[in-house]
N, C-alpha and C positions, 0 to 999 in steps of 0.2 A: 504494500500500500504506500502511496506517495503521501508523506506527512508534511510536505512543504506547505507553508502558509500562502495566502493569496498573493502577497507581493512577490514571493519567490516564483510562483507558478506563472505569473504574468510578465515578469521582467523580460525585456526584449533581448538582453544579453545577460547571462549569468556568470558564474565563476569560470574563468578560463585558465586552467592550470597546465603548465607546459613542462615536460621533462627537461633536464639540464645535466651537464656533466659536472657533478659535484667535485669540489676540492676537498680532500680529506687527508688527515695526518697519516703518514706511513708509520704503522706501529713499530717497525724496526728502527725508526729514527728518533723516537721519543721514549722517555722513561716509562710512561703509562698514559693511556688515553684519558684517564680520570685527571691526571696531573696537568693536562694541557687545556682542559675545559674551564669554563667560567660561567657564572650567572650572566644574564644580559647586562649590557653596559650601564643601564640606569639603576640596576640593583647594587652594583659595586660602587658605592658612593663614599665609603669611609676609607681614609688612607691606609688603615691597618689591614682592611680587606684587600685592597689593591696590592699592598706589599706582600701579603700572604700568597696571593696568586702568582705574583712575579717570582717569588722564591720557590714556588712549587716545581717549576720546570722552566728552563730558558726559552722554551717554545710555547709557553702558555698563551692562549688566544687573547688575553687581556693586553698583550703588547701591541695588538692590532686595533682592538676596539677602544682602548683607553691608553694611547701612547703618552709618554711623559717627556715633555720638553718645555722650554721657556715660553714659547709663543704658540698660538694655534697653528700658524703656518709651519713651524718647525715640527710640531706634533704630527701633523698630517704627512709631511715629507718623511718623517721617521717611520710612520706606519707603512707608507708606500715602499720605502726601501726595505723594511723588514719583510714584507710580503714577497717582494721580488726576490730577496735573498733566500727565503724559505722555499720558494718555488724552484729556484735554480739549484739549490742543494738537495732537492727531493724530499724535504721535510713535509711539504704539502704536495699531493699529486692529484691530477685530474683523473676521475674514473674513465674507463675506456669507452663507455657509451652513455648517451643521455638516459636519465632515469627519473621517475618519481620515487621518492624515498619514504618508506614507512618508518616512523619513529615511535618508539615505545618508552614510556617512563613508568616505573613500578616502585612502590615503597612497601615496606613491611607492615605499615598500618592499614593495608588494603587498597591503597590508591593505585589505579591502573589507568593510564591514559595512552591512547594511540591516535596517530594522525598522519597526514600526508604532507611531506615537504616538497615544494615545487616552486616554479617561477610563475607567479600569478600576474595576469594582465592588470595593469594599474588603471583604476577607474575613479572618476570624480564622485563625490558623495551624491550629486544630483542624479547619477545613473541608478542609484538604489541597489548596487551590487555589493559593495563593501561599505558597511555602515560604521562611522565613528560614533563614539559616545562621550568623548572628552575633547575639550579644546586643547590646542598646543601652544607652546611658547616659541615665538619666532627665533629667538637666539639659539635654542636647542636644535631646531630644524636646520638653521644655517650651519651649525657646528657639524651635525651629522652629514649634511650635504657636502661640505668641504672634505670630510673624511672619505666619503664614497667617490667623489671626483678624483681625489688623490690616489686611492687604491684601485679604482675601477673595479670595485667588487661589492657585493652584498655580503657582509662579514657575519651576520647572524640573522636567523629568521624571526619575524614577528609572529604573534599568536593570534589566529582568527578562529572563530567558532561558527558552525552552521548546524542546522537541524535537518538531518537527512534520513538515515536508516536504510539507504539504498545500495546501489552497486558499488559506490566508492567505499563505503564502510565494509562491505563484504570482501572487496579486494584487499583492504587493509588487514583483515583477519586471515585471509588466505596467505598473504605474504608472511605474517607473523608465525605461521606454522612451519616455516622453513628455517634452516640454520641462518643466523644473522651475519651481516657484513662485519659488524663490530658489536661488542658487548663490554660494558664497563660499569663500575659502581663508584659514584662520587662520594665525597666525605659527608654529605648531608643524608646519606643512606638511600638515595635514589639509584636504581639500576637503569641503565640506558642501553637500548638495542636499536639497531638500524638495519633495514633491508632495502633492496632496490627492486622496483618494478620496471622491467625493460621490455616485456612482451608487448608488441604493438596492439594486439587484441585486448589485453587487459587494460592497457593505458586508454584505449578508446572507450571502453566501458566506464572507466572512472570519469573521463572527460565528459561523456554524454550525461552522466548522472549530475555532475557538478554544474553543467550548463544551465540547469533549472534552479540553482540555489543562489541564495545571497548569504553573506557572511557578516558577522559582527567582529569589530576589532576588539579583542579581549586585552591584549597587551602589545604596545608598539605604535601608539598614535603618532609619535614624532617621526618614527622611521617611515610610516606610511605617508605622512606629509612630505617627508624627504623624497620618497619615490615620485610623488606628484610633482615636486619642484624640479627634479632632475629630468623627468620626462618632458616637462614644458621647455627645458633648456635644449632638448634634443628632439625637435619635431619630426625628423625623418624616422621612418620605422627602423627599429633596432633594439638592442638589448635593454635600453632604458625604458622600454615600454612595459617591462615586467620587473617584479620585485620578489625577493625570497620570503616565503611565508611557510608557516606550519598551520594546516587546516585540521581542526578537530571536530568531529561529528558528535555534538553533545547529546544527541538522541541515543547514541551508543556508549559514549564515554563522557559523562558529565564532568565538567570542571569544578574545582572548588572555588568559591567566591568568598574572599575574606575582606574585612574592612581595613582601611588605612587610617591609622590613628593620628591625632594631632598632639604635638608637644608645644605648649605656649611658654616662651621664655619671658622672665620678668613679671609674671603674674602668679603670685602665690595662691594656693588653693583657697585660703581664707578670703582673700579679696575677690576671687572669682565667684565664690558662693555668695558673698554678701551682695554682689551686684545683681544676683538673680532673685533677690527677695521681692516677692509680689509678682514675679513674672513666670516662675516655674515652681513646681513642687520639688523640694530637696529632701532626701532621706539618707542619713549616714548608715552604712552597712558594716557590721563587725563580722566580716567573713573573709575567706581566702579569695584569690583572684578568680579561680574557676567557678566558685559559687556566685561571685559578683557578676560574672559574665552570663551565667544562667538567669539571674534575676534581670539583667539588662535585656536578654532575649525575650523574656516574658513581657516586660514592660513595652518593648518595641512592637509587640503584636497589637497593642492598644493605641499606639500613637508615637510621637517623637520622644526618644529617650536617649540619654547619654550617661556615661560613668565618668566622674571626675576623680582623679587620684594625684598623689604627690606629697601628701602629708601623713602617710602611713595608714590611711584608711581609704575606703571607697564611698563615693557619694552618688546616689542615683538621682539624676535630674530628669524629670518628665512632666507631663501635663502642662504644656505651655499655655499662657493666656491667649485665647483665640483673638482677642482684640490686638494684642501685640503682633501676632503673626500676620494679621490683616494689614497692619501698618508697615511691616518690614519685608515681607516676602513678595517678590514681584508677582503681579496678578496676570501677566501676559503669557504664562506658560501653562501647560496641562496640569490638572490636579495631581497626577502621579508625581510630577516634578516638584510641585509646591510642597508636597508632604514628605519629601525625602528628608531623612535626618541630616544629610550633608547640606541640603538647601537651607534648612532651619539653622544649622550650625553656622554657616557662613553669613547668611543674610541677617539673622537675628542675634545670635550669640556673639560672633566675632565682630561684625560690622556695627551693630547697634548697641549692644550691652558692654562688650569688653573693648571695643575700639581698636581691634587688631587687624590690619590689612592682610588678606590671604596671600598676597605675593611678597610679603616682607620676610626674607629668609632669616633676619635677625630676631624676629619675634615668633615665627611659627615654623615648625619642622613637621614633615610627614613621615611616619614610621610604620612599617608593616608589622613588626614584632610587638605583640601586646605587652609581654613582661618587660621587654627592653624599654618601652615607652614609659612604663610606670617607674622603673629603676632610675631612668635618667631624670624624670621629673622630681623624684625624691632626692636625688643627688644634687640637682641644680637649683632646687627651690621653686620650680615652675609648676605648671598644671598640665597633667595628661588628660586629654579628652578621648575616651574610648567609645567607638561606635559599633553598632551591630551591622553585619554585612547586608548588602542589598541582593535580592534574588536576581539571577541571570535574566529571567523573563521580563522583569521590570526594566532592566537596562536595554534589552532588545526591543521592547515595545516603544520605549522613548526614542531609541535610535531610528526606528522605522518612521517615526513622526518628524525626524529631523531635529530632535531636541537633544542637546548635549547635557551630560551630567555635570554637576559641580566638580571642580578640580579634585583629583585624587579621591573619588568616591568609592572605587572598587579595586580589588586586587584579584585577578583571575590566576589560577595556577593548577598544577605546577607549570612554571614557565620553561620553555625549551632551553637546554644548556647550549651555550655558545661554544663553537669549536668542533662540533661533530661533523658538520658539512657546511661548506661555504660555496658561494656562486661567483665565479669570475665573469665579468661583463665582456671580456674580450676572448672568451673561450671559443 
């Protein structure tokens, strides 16, 4: 049965995924495949994490996706030189024939994710084929574009989801029944396996199925915007018309959607709570973090709810004053957007009550790890604001309406590891 929604079924052009000759590490030239991989560039944000990856192996992919030099131009020149050297030395080798790659991530906690890595035709949001759900920051797009120009490569896939359950998903599982091209386990406990689909008939079945689908950008909005920019710079048909992606069918392999928490510097918890008096209900919880998150989940079912932490306790903030929301939340968006916790957090709490701009890196940080957010707030004397995650279907429905989520509203995962397969644009 075709489970595609109306928009997917009627789109004049759907997803167009093309095989490519992947660049992969020669296992005989590196210490281990796990040691040369990295999380995506925007997850490796702390210097200690970057140095750890650099020290793991001299060929770690982080030397390409986050080169270290004094200026942006020098960084990009360094990355291009490093990639050229690794290719000439045979550290990275192109596979003998074009393929769609099946990628599997598995964890001992029961998580299993499989998807297809390929070169996807780049399309504008107005085409309704690839749907963004977050805005992007121009300086990051400019940075990624400069790196891709210099290296002439897509160095890591972004993560897209679609709802299918058809021939493409069946091809993924058939491939996964064979011995893999590579298999490794990274230090986070995830095992990674890769297969190649090279049979023309199988590839055609996958492409036919995907041609009726649309996808949601789960992770990698800045890289997709970079693909769009670079395609516009190269109007003639060519390799810039496509970008490297991982496509996951969440009808078969649902992703985990986690919240991204906020760390507010210079705002002690006592001051944050005092400012909420008369605007929200506040209850202090004498429980552990796991119990506090369960209480937050229950409260979020009834309306907007947040956990504040940083003073050694947890404080549930819920039941906002409807009149306050009417004054602070923009009325020109769908109801589903106006009632998002992230919307109320930014429009009401940050902008109106606490007076903290969402784009001020000195005042607000976005952190995925819940316990780490709490620890840092306690150490620095700030306030941690913990959120409950948004459901994938809410994100997808808003994206289909052309409505973007507030910044850093969701974290889809697991994210694909960087370094398992790259795409050279001049292959």
